[in-house]
Kinemage of the C-alpha trace (Angstrom):
@kinemage 1
@onewidth
@group {chain A} dominant
@subgroup {mainchain}
@vectorlist {calphas} color= white
{ca met a 1} P -1.137 0.771 11.621
{ca ala a 2} L -2.513 0.121 8.141
{ca asp a 3} L -6.171 -0.124 7.154
{ca gln a 4} L -7.383 -2.442 4.423
{ca ile a 5} L -10.956 -2.022 3.171
{ca lys a 6} L -12.179 -5.332 1.802
{ca val a 7} L -14.758 -8.043 1.360
{ca leu a 8} L -14.120 -9.975 4.568
{ca gly a 9} L -16.036 -13.127 3.708
{ca gln a 10} L -18.566 -14.785 1.446
{ca val a 11} L -20.537 -17.964 2.127
{ca ser a 12} L -23.229 -19.629 0.049
{ca asp a 13} L -25.197 -22.830 0.507
{ca ala a 14} L -25.053 -22.409 4.298
{ca ala a 15} L -27.990 -24.691 5.059
{ca thr a 16} L -27.576 -26.934 8.063
{ca gly a 17} L -30.185 -28.828 10.007
{ca val a 18} L -28.188 -28.574 13.229
{ca pro a 19} L -27.897 -25.074 14.782
{ca ala a 20} L -24.530 -25.925 16.338
{ca asn a 21} L -23.129 -26.555 12.836
{ca leu a 22} L -22.437 -23.003 11.748
{ca phe a 23} L -20.225 -22.132 8.797
{ca thr a 24} L -17.301 -19.749 9.305
{ca leu a 25} L -17.878 -16.535 7.371
{ca tyr a 26} L -14.823 -14.693 8.721
{ca thr a 27} L -12.025 -15.084 11.246
{ca val a 28} L -10.055 -12.016 12.384
{ca pro a 29} L -6.386 -12.671 11.540
{ca ser a 30} L -3.718 -12.693 14.252
{ca gly a 31} L -2.462 -9.216 15.169
{ca thr a 32} L -5.438 -7.564 13.486
{ca gln a 33} L -8.522 -5.650 14.573
{ca thr a 34} L -11.543 -5.527 12.294
{ca thr a 35} L -14.447 -3.130 11.963
{ca ile a 36} L -17.479 -4.721 10.310
{ca ser a 37} L -19.285 -2.147 8.187
{ca ser a 38} L -22.081 -4.243 6.719
{ca leu a 39} L -23.579 -7.686 6.282
{ca val a 40} L -25.667 -8.604 3.250
{ca val a 41} L -27.907 -11.688 3.408
{ca cys a 42} L -29.488 -12.724 0.096
{ca his a 43} L -32.123 -15.427 -0.364
{ca thr a 44} L -32.496 -16.404 -4.028
{ca gly a 45} L -35.116 -19.094 -3.422
{ca ser a 46} L -38.842 -18.594 -3.796
{ca gly a 47} L -39.993 -19.511 -0.282
{ca gly a 48} L -39.180 -17.877 3.018
{ca thr a 49} L -36.504 -19.231 5.345
{ca thr a 50} L -34.398 -18.217 8.337
{ca phe a 51} L -30.756 -17.488 9.079
{ca thr a 52} L -28.454 -17.218 12.083
{ca val a 53} L -25.306 -15.127 12.609
{ca ala a 54} L -23.082 -15.472 15.687
{ca val a 55} L -19.972 -13.684 16.946
{ca arg a 56} L -17.712 -16.255 18.603
{ca val a 57} L -15.208 -14.322 20.733
{ca lys a 58} L -11.733 -15.845 20.362
{ca gly a 59} L -13.334 -18.826 18.565
{ca ala a 60} L -15.364 -19.931 21.590
{ca pro a 61} L -17.809 -22.812 21.133
{ca leu a 62} L -21.257 -21.720 19.995
{ca asp a 63} L -23.512 -20.354 22.731
{ca lys a 64} L -26.844 -18.595 22.236
{ca lys a 65} L -25.449 -15.430 23.887
{ca gln a 66} L -23.239 -14.992 20.784
{ca cys a 67} L -26.124 -14.732 18.306
{ca ile a 68} L -26.669 -11.347 16.730
{ca phe a 69} L -29.326 -12.816 14.414
{ca gly a 70} L -30.990 -16.025 15.593
{ca gly a 71} L -33.573 -17.713 13.395
{ca thr a 72} L -34.200 -14.400 11.638
{ca ser a 73} L -36.749 -14.590 8.816
{ca ile a 74} L -35.918 -13.675 5.242
{ca ser a 75} L -38.472 -13.758 2.430
{ca gly a 76} L -37.888 -15.508 -0.867
{ca asn a 77} L -36.114 -13.523 -3.584
{ca asn a 78} L -35.095 -10.923 -1.040
{ca thr a 79} L -31.933 -9.242 0.231
{ca asn a 80} L -31.451 -7.872 3.746
{ca ile a 81} L -28.674 -5.319 4.300
{ca tyr a 82} L -27.447 -4.623 7.821
{ca val a 83} L -25.188 -1.627 8.508
{ca met a 84} L -23.121 -2.430 11.567
{ca gly a 85} L -20.013 -0.728 12.957
{ca met a 86} L -19.123 -3.775 15.037
{ca thr a 87} L -15.498 -4.133 16.181
{ca leu a 88} L -13.681 -7.455 16.564
{ca ser a 89} L -10.232 -8.479 17.768
{ca asp a 90} L -7.863 -11.192 16.575
{ca gly a 91} L -9.282 -14.696 16.767
{ca asp a 92} L -12.942 -13.614 16.799
{ca ile a 93} L -15.122 -15.569 14.356
{ca ile a 94} L -18.331 -14.652 12.517
{ca ser a 95} L -20.341 -17.842 11.925
{ca val a 96} L -23.507 -18.265 9.854
{ca ser a 97} L -26.168 -20.797 8.948
{ca ala a 98} L -29.431 -20.795 7.023
{ca gly a 99} L -32.554 -22.889 6.714
{ca ala a 100} L -32.113 -23.256 2.936
{ca asp a 101} L -29.213 -23.765 0.527
{ca asp a 102} L -30.053 -20.666 -1.497
{ca val a 103} L -29.039 -18.122 1.156
{ca thr a 104} L -25.740 -16.259 0.777
{ca phe a 105} L -23.802 -14.069 3.215
{ca asn a 106} L -21.402 -11.247 2.303
{ca leu a 107} L -19.434 -9.398 4.977
{ca phe a 108} L -17.664 -6.082 4.402
{ca gly a 109} L -15.333 -4.040 6.574
{ca val a 110} L -11.856 -2.791 7.424
{ca glu a 111} L -8.931 -4.774 8.800
{ca thr a 112} L -6.391 -2.783 10.826
{ca ser a 113} L -2.985 -4.302 11.459
């Protein structure tokens, strides 16, 4: 098995008015396991907003039980860093959305195949 340390995904302009319309930040490739080391959420706008992050096991349709951050507040001109250690298997999807266009998501970790 080989490990590859990498930036797993980056999404910007993730604003959506419909919670069910999440953007895909990362999908675990076939035959791969992934360990998420950290998630960085950056809000470059001046006002506060919220964001949502969900783990959709095997690409399942969105359900509130999948949310690891749901409507979480982030102040303007602020960055939140979350250290994780979450493990995912092939086909799992990390989905994100935000209440404003000026929120970005960066996901870091290790893929093992």
